[in-house]
Residue frames as qw, qx, qy, qz and C-alpha x, y, z in Angstrom:
[[0.058, -0.414, 0.136, 0.898, 134.00, 215.73, 181.56],
 [0.532, 0.654, 0.509, -0.172, 131.15, 216.81, 179.19],
 [0.418, -0.017, 0.490, 0.765, 132.36, 217.44, 175.67],
 [0.293, 0.551, 0.053, -0.780, 131.00, 220.49, 173.77],
 [0.322, 0.162, 0.841, 0.403, 129.03, 219.47, 170.64],
 [0.355, 0.295, -0.105, -0.881, 127.03, 221.26, 167.99],
 [0.592, 0.340, 0.721, -0.120, 124.18, 219.78, 165.97],
 [0.125, 0.309, -0.536, -0.776, 124.00, 219.69, 162.19],
 [0.577, 0.355, 0.672, -0.298, 120.71, 218.87, 160.55],
 [0.115, 0.168, -0.645, -0.736, 120.41, 218.04, 156.89],
 [0.474, 0.348, 0.638, -0.497, 116.90, 217.49, 155.63],
 [0.231, 0.381, 0.753, 0.484, 114.69, 216.66, 152.69],
 [0.157, -0.113, -0.070, -0.979, 112.62, 219.55, 151.58],
 [0.633, -0.288, -0.259, -0.670, 109.24, 219.54, 153.36],
 [0.669, -0.130, -0.712, 0.168, 110.39, 217.14, 156.03],
 [0.504, -0.823, -0.172, -0.196, 110.25, 219.70, 158.82],
 [0.780, -0.037, -0.267, 0.564, 114.00, 219.59, 159.55],
 [0.177, 0.457, -0.117, 0.864, 114.27, 223.34, 159.94],
 [0.571, -0.584, -0.098, -0.568, 111.33, 223.42, 162.31],
 [0.904, -0.310, -0.259, 0.140, 112.79, 220.56, 164.35],
 [0.573, 0.203, -0.229, 0.760, 116.10, 222.50, 164.54],
 [0.136, -0.540, 0.067, -0.828, 114.29, 225.59, 165.83],
 [0.779, -0.516, -0.220, -0.280, 112.49, 223.51, 168.46],
 [0.846, -0.183, -0.261, 0.427, 115.82, 222.16, 169.76],
 [0.322, 0.410, -0.134, 0.843, 117.39, 225.62, 169.64],
 [0.416, -0.608, -0.019, -0.676, 114.59, 226.92, 171.94],
 [0.882, -0.409, -0.219, -0.079, 114.76, 223.98, 174.30],
 [0.832, -0.143, -0.115, 0.524, 118.52, 224.10, 174.67],
 [0.095, -0.960, 0.019, 0.261, 119.00, 227.85, 174.20],
 [0.654, -0.144, 0.455, 0.587, 121.44, 227.24, 171.35],
 [0.191, 0.573, -0.262, -0.753, 122.22, 229.65, 168.46],
 [0.695, 0.379, 0.611, -0.020, 120.42, 228.65, 165.34],
 [0.011, -0.530, 0.463, 0.710, 121.94, 229.08, 161.88],
 [0.641, 0.461, 0.610, 0.073, 119.96, 228.60, 158.67],
 [0.457, 0.727, 0.233, 0.456, 119.72, 231.31, 156.04],
 [0.285, -0.958, 0.042, 0.003, 121.06, 233.65, 158.77],
 [0.767, -0.264, 0.295, 0.505, 124.44, 232.17, 158.10],
 [0.493, 0.557, 0.319, 0.587, 124.44, 234.23, 154.91],
 [0.144, -0.950, -0.098, -0.258, 123.87, 237.40, 156.95],
 [0.674, -0.668, 0.186, 0.256, 126.77, 236.56, 159.20],
 [0.718, 0.098, 0.342, 0.598, 129.06, 236.08, 156.24],
 [0.235, 0.821, 0.250, 0.456, 127.97, 239.46, 154.78],
 [0.395, -0.915, 0.025, -0.071, 128.86, 241.14, 158.04],
 [0.719, -0.552, 0.323, 0.270, 132.20, 239.36, 158.65],
 [0.681, 0.012, 0.498, 0.536, 133.62, 238.93, 155.13],
 [0.018, 0.586, -0.118, -0.802, 132.40, 242.06, 153.42],
 [0.228, 0.248, 0.804, 0.490, 130.61, 240.45, 150.48],
 [0.313, -0.038, -0.165, -0.934, 127.98, 242.57, 148.77],
 [0.492, 0.121, 0.702, -0.500, 124.60, 241.39, 150.17],
 [0.717, 0.459, -0.009, -0.524, 122.99, 241.25, 146.71],
 [0.472, 0.475, -0.730, -0.132, 125.74, 238.92, 145.50],
 [0.028, -0.205, 0.922, -0.328, 125.80, 236.62, 148.56],
 [0.601, 0.130, 0.455, -0.645, 122.09, 236.29, 148.82],
 [0.784, 0.389, -0.257, -0.411, 122.09, 234.43, 145.52],
 [0.325, 0.385, -0.856, 0.118, 124.68, 231.94, 146.82],
 [0.659, -0.169, 0.492, -0.543, 122.42, 229.22, 148.15],
 [0.509, 0.012, 0.859, 0.062, 121.48, 225.58, 147.57],
 [0.584, 0.651, 0.438, -0.207, 118.97, 226.66, 144.90],
 [0.355, 0.875, -0.250, -0.215, 121.64, 228.50, 142.92],
 [0.063, -0.607, 0.787, 0.090, 124.85, 226.48, 143.41],
 [0.549, 0.035, 0.827, -0.119, 122.79, 223.31, 143.15],
 [0.662, 0.643, 0.164, -0.349, 121.59, 224.29, 139.73],
 [0.781, 0.100, 0.439, 0.432, 123.27, 222.40, 136.83],
 [0.430, 0.793, 0.223, 0.370, 122.98, 225.44, 134.64],
 [0.240, -0.952, 0.186, -0.051, 124.74, 227.61, 137.18],
 [0.736, -0.430, 0.440, 0.283, 127.56, 225.18, 137.54],
 [0.709, 0.347, 0.426, 0.442, 128.09, 224.90, 133.83],
 [0.227, 0.922, 0.121, 0.289, 127.92, 228.64, 133.25],
 [0.450, -0.858, 0.241, 0.061, 130.31, 229.29, 136.14],
 [0.752, -0.281, 0.485, 0.346, 132.83, 226.74, 135.00],
 [0.623, 0.495, 0.407, 0.450, 132.63, 227.89, 131.34],
 [0.023, -0.993, -0.067, 0.095, 133.18, 231.60, 132.29],
 [0.702, 0.442, -0.136, 0.541, 136.30, 233.21, 131.02],
 [0.168, -0.786, 0.211, -0.556, 136.36, 235.55, 133.98],
 [0.491, 0.110, -0.764, 0.403, 138.60, 234.06, 136.74],
 [0.202, -0.145, 0.468, -0.848, 136.70, 236.10, 139.40],
 [0.748, -0.029, -0.111, -0.654, 133.38, 234.60, 138.28],
 [0.779, 0.082, -0.620, -0.041, 134.79, 231.03, 138.31],
 [0.374, 0.140, -0.702, 0.590, 136.28, 231.46, 141.77],
 [0.345, -0.377, 0.122, -0.851, 133.26, 233.13, 143.35],
 [0.840, -0.319, -0.292, -0.329, 131.43, 229.94, 144.51],
 [0.777, -0.055, -0.468, 0.418, 134.58, 228.65, 146.22],
 [0.148, 0.294, -0.330, 0.885, 135.25, 232.03, 147.87],
 [0.553, -0.392, -0.029, -0.734, 131.73, 232.19, 149.16],
 [0.896, -0.222, -0.378, -0.065, 131.84, 228.56, 150.40],
 [0.575, 0.117, -0.481, 0.652, 135.11, 229.31, 152.18],
 [0.145, -0.375, 0.205, -0.892, 133.51, 232.38, 153.80],
 [0.771, -0.349, -0.188, -0.498, 130.58, 230.22, 154.95],
 [0.847, -0.050, -0.470, 0.244, 132.97, 227.62, 156.28],
 [0.310, 0.284, -0.407, 0.811, 134.83, 230.20, 158.24],
 [0.430, -0.383, 0.076, -0.814, 131.63, 231.47, 159.76],
 [0.883, -0.241, -0.312, -0.256, 130.40, 228.00, 160.68],
 [0.741, 0.084, -0.487, 0.455, 133.75, 227.02, 162.21],
 [0.105, 0.315, -0.353, 0.875, 134.15, 230.27, 164.18],
 [0.611, -0.381, -0.055, -0.691, 130.58, 229.97, 165.50],
 [0.915, -0.180, -0.350, -0.088, 131.02, 226.37, 166.57],
 [0.610, 0.174, -0.470, 0.614, 134.35, 227.09, 168.23],
 [0.150, -0.400, 0.238, -0.872, 132.69, 229.91, 170.25],
 [0.517, -0.051, 0.595, -0.613, 129.72, 227.90, 171.54],
 [0.299, 0.195, 0.927, 0.117, 127.50, 224.94, 170.65],
 [0.358, 0.325, -0.133, -0.865, 125.25, 225.78, 167.74],
 [0.644, 0.347, 0.678, -0.073, 122.57, 224.22, 165.50],
 [0.075, 0.444, -0.485, -0.750, 123.27, 224.38, 161.83],
 [0.727, 0.439, 0.455, -0.268, 120.77, 223.59, 159.08],
 [0.783, 0.572, 0.194, 0.148, 122.34, 222.29, 155.89],
 [0.199, 0.937, -0.286, -0.002, 125.14, 224.20, 154.08],
 [0.807, 0.293, -0.453, 0.241, 127.44, 221.17, 154.30],
 [0.333, -0.776, 0.356, -0.400, 128.06, 222.10, 157.94],
 [0.938, -0.281, 0.200, -0.023, 128.64, 218.45, 158.84],
 [0.865, 0.294, 0.004, 0.407, 131.54, 218.09, 156.43],
 [0.173, 0.807, -0.194, 0.530, 132.89, 221.51, 157.30],
 [0.555, -0.684, 0.338, -0.331, 133.01, 220.69, 161.07],
 [0.984, -0.052, 0.120, 0.122, 134.38, 217.19, 160.37],
 [0.700, 0.505, -0.106, 0.495, 137.31, 218.62, 158.49],
 [0.055, -0.752, 0.279, -0.594, 137.88, 221.21, 161.21],
 [0.523, -0.037, -0.783, 0.335, 137.82, 218.37, 163.76],
 [0.273, -0.219, 0.318, -0.881, 135.09, 220.11, 165.73],
 [0.092, 0.183, 0.961, -0.188, 132.68, 217.73, 167.59],
 [0.474, 0.092, -0.062, -0.873, 129.10, 217.61, 166.39],
 [0.498, 0.225, 0.815, -0.192, 126.03, 215.37, 166.15],
 [0.190, 0.187, -0.570, -0.777, 125.04, 214.84, 162.50],
 [0.448, 0.344, 0.729, -0.385, 121.34, 214.27, 161.78],
 [0.109, -0.025, -0.656, -0.746, 119.30, 213.62, 158.63],
 [0.450, 0.339, 0.554, -0.613, 115.55, 214.28, 158.68],
 [0.127, -0.001, -0.748, -0.652, 113.45, 212.72, 155.98],
 [0.575, 0.177, 0.345, -0.720, 109.73, 212.26, 155.35],
 [0.262, -0.018, 0.934, 0.243, 108.46, 208.98, 153.94],
 [0.281, 0.652, 0.697, -0.102, 105.03, 210.36, 153.04],
 [0.279, 0.187, 0.340, 0.878, 105.13, 212.59, 150.01],
 [0.164, -0.735, -0.527, -0.394, 101.62, 213.87, 150.79],
 [0.505, -0.764, -0.228, 0.331, 102.80, 215.22, 154.16],
 [0.478, -0.195, 0.215, 0.829, 105.81, 216.83, 152.41],
 [0.100, 0.472, 0.505, 0.716, 103.46, 218.45, 149.87],
 [0.346, -0.815, -0.461, -0.065, 101.25, 219.71, 152.76],
 [0.501, -0.616, -0.049, 0.606, 104.23, 221.40, 154.45],
 [0.375, 0.051, 0.392, 0.838, 105.34, 222.93, 151.16],
 [0.035, -0.618, -0.545, -0.565, 101.92, 224.31, 150.48],
 [0.435, -0.822, -0.353, -0.101, 101.03, 225.60, 154.00],
 [0.612, -0.620, -0.002, 0.490, 104.45, 226.48, 155.39],
 [0.421, -0.292, 0.371, 0.775, 106.17, 227.83, 152.26],
 [0.399, 0.649, 0.124, -0.636, 103.29, 228.91, 150.05],
 [0.082, -0.205, 0.816, 0.535, 104.08, 226.56, 147.16],
 [0.641, 0.136, -0.194, -0.730, 101.01, 226.18, 144.77],
 [0.769, -0.109, 0.579, -0.249, 99.41, 222.81, 145.29],
 [0.861, 0.492, 0.082, -0.103, 99.69, 221.85, 141.62],
 [0.496, 0.715, -0.431, 0.238, 103.44, 222.46, 141.69],
 [0.556, -0.702, 0.379, -0.235, 104.26, 221.08, 145.09],
 [0.945, -0.113, 0.288, 0.108, 105.54, 217.62, 144.24],
 [0.716, 0.555, 0.018, 0.423, 107.67, 218.81, 141.35],
 [0.027, -0.883, 0.254, -0.394, 109.04, 221.64, 143.52],
 [0.753, -0.552, 0.344, -0.099, 109.95, 219.24, 146.32],
 [0.927, 0.118, 0.227, 0.275, 111.82, 216.96, 143.96],
 [0.467, 0.765, -0.065, 0.439, 113.63, 219.93, 142.38],
 [0.285, -0.846, 0.325, -0.313, 114.78, 221.20, 145.82],
 [0.874, -0.344, 0.338, 0.056, 116.01, 217.75, 146.90],
 [0.826, 0.412, 0.127, 0.363, 117.93, 217.47, 143.64],
 [0.210, 0.844, -0.188, 0.455, 119.58, 220.88, 144.19],
 [0.587, -0.711, 0.341, -0.182, 120.52, 219.98, 147.78],
 [0.937, -0.055, 0.275, 0.209, 122.20, 216.77, 146.53],
 [0.654, 0.612, 0.052, 0.442, 124.00, 218.67, 143.86],
 [0.143, -0.911, 0.221, -0.317, 125.16, 221.41, 146.33],
 [0.728, -0.560, 0.395, -0.022, 126.69, 218.83, 148.65],
 [0.897, 0.203, 0.270, 0.284, 128.22, 216.85, 145.86],
 [0.427, 0.837, -0.032, 0.342, 129.69, 220.00, 144.27],
 [0.089, -0.842, 0.378, -0.375, 131.60, 221.01, 147.43],
 [0.525, -0.537, 0.614, -0.242, 132.19, 217.84, 149.37],
 [0.440, 0.315, -0.796, -0.273, 131.98, 215.01, 146.89],
 [0.103, 0.069, 0.928, -0.352, 129.59, 213.14, 149.28],
 [0.224, -0.408, -0.744, -0.479, 125.97, 212.02, 148.90],
 [0.299, -0.353, 0.155, -0.873, 123.37, 214.24, 150.63],
 [0.786, -0.243, 0.071, -0.564, 121.00, 211.41, 151.51],
 [0.673, 0.193, -0.701, 0.137, 123.53, 208.64, 152.27],
 [0.720, -0.642, -0.142, -0.219, 122.60, 207.35, 155.77],
 [0.867, -0.108, -0.187, 0.450, 126.17, 206.43, 156.37],
 [0.320, 0.486, -0.106, 0.806, 127.11, 210.09, 156.55],
 [0.380, -0.603, 0.024, -0.701, 125.02, 210.65, 159.63],
 [0.000, 0.190, -0.842, 0.504, 124.84, 209.67, 163.29],
 [0.310, 0.366, 0.732, -0.484, 121.08, 209.74, 163.36],
 [0.159, -0.090, -0.590, -0.787, 118.42, 209.46, 160.65],
 [0.225, 0.324, 0.714, -0.578, 114.78, 210.15, 161.59],
 [0.009, -0.431, -0.716, -0.549, 111.49, 209.88, 159.68],
 [0.109, 0.033, 0.300, -0.947, 109.61, 212.98, 160.72],
 [0.555, -0.116, -0.427, -0.705, 106.39, 211.69, 159.15],
 [0.701, -0.233, -0.673, -0.041, 106.23, 208.62, 161.36],
 [0.500, -0.196, -0.558, 0.633, 107.76, 210.13, 164.48],
 [0.106, -0.936, -0.322, -0.091, 106.44, 213.71, 164.40],
 [0.282, 0.757, -0.216, 0.549, 108.52, 216.91, 164.83],
 [0.465, -0.744, 0.283, -0.388, 108.36, 217.02, 168.57],
 [0.949, -0.237, 0.201, 0.050, 109.53, 213.38, 169.00],
 [0.763, 0.473, -0.057, 0.437, 112.30, 213.95, 166.51],
 [0.033, 0.811, -0.261, 0.523, 113.49, 216.96, 168.49],
 [0.711, -0.588, 0.288, -0.256, 113.43, 214.96, 171.76],
 [0.974, 0.029, 0.113, 0.193, 115.36, 212.07, 170.21],
 [0.537, 0.640, -0.175, 0.520, 118.07, 214.39, 168.87],
 [0.271, -0.767, 0.338, -0.473, 118.45, 216.01, 172.32],
 [0.886, -0.377, 0.248, -0.112, 118.63, 212.61, 173.96],
 [0.885, 0.306, 0.000, 0.352, 121.31, 211.46, 171.45],
 [0.249, 0.775, -0.242, 0.528, 123.24, 214.68, 172.01],
 [0.500, -0.692, 0.348, -0.388, 123.22, 214.20, 175.79],
 [0.966, -0.166, 0.197, 0.025, 124.16, 210.52, 175.60],
 [0.761, 0.474, -0.080, 0.437, 127.15, 211.33, 173.32],
 [0.002, 0.825, -0.269, 0.497, 128.31, 214.05, 175.71],
 [0.791, -0.578, 0.154, -0.132, 128.74, 211.64, 178.62]]
């Protein structure tokens, strides 16, 4: 009997993890959730779009944001990050229970693990900073002079986001089934290896 299984991809900024996820989604015809998870939450949970759109790795991963939220005297403000994370969790779980999906980031690996929903957990990294800078510049429009600093900032925020909600380390290889260097392997090969690992685990 073949077991249903989703894929969760965590990634360093500029490693091509989202692109690899999109490749797999097209090859396997699987629903793909990245920033569109936020849109799903808006629809299903009734949050105001202008509020939810600020709830992201870049915001919750900010030390200043965390300190200001925790210091707030307004209970609703203090609870907002947790309410939004719960809403994201519900959307991720419901989607994975409905059909196999590909999730990019958002602590989906820990969310599915706690819900006891089968998934393949992947971490994509890039050992060559110059290639990461090239992706940041050409794919995301980051100015060349700011690219390396921006990459480091984004990675720091992603680590803080995961630590904030799950108390685990974002780039700890022990948290994942598969860790791939997209710089050495290439995006297409990474996608093929993930698909191969998914099929081998389903047997």
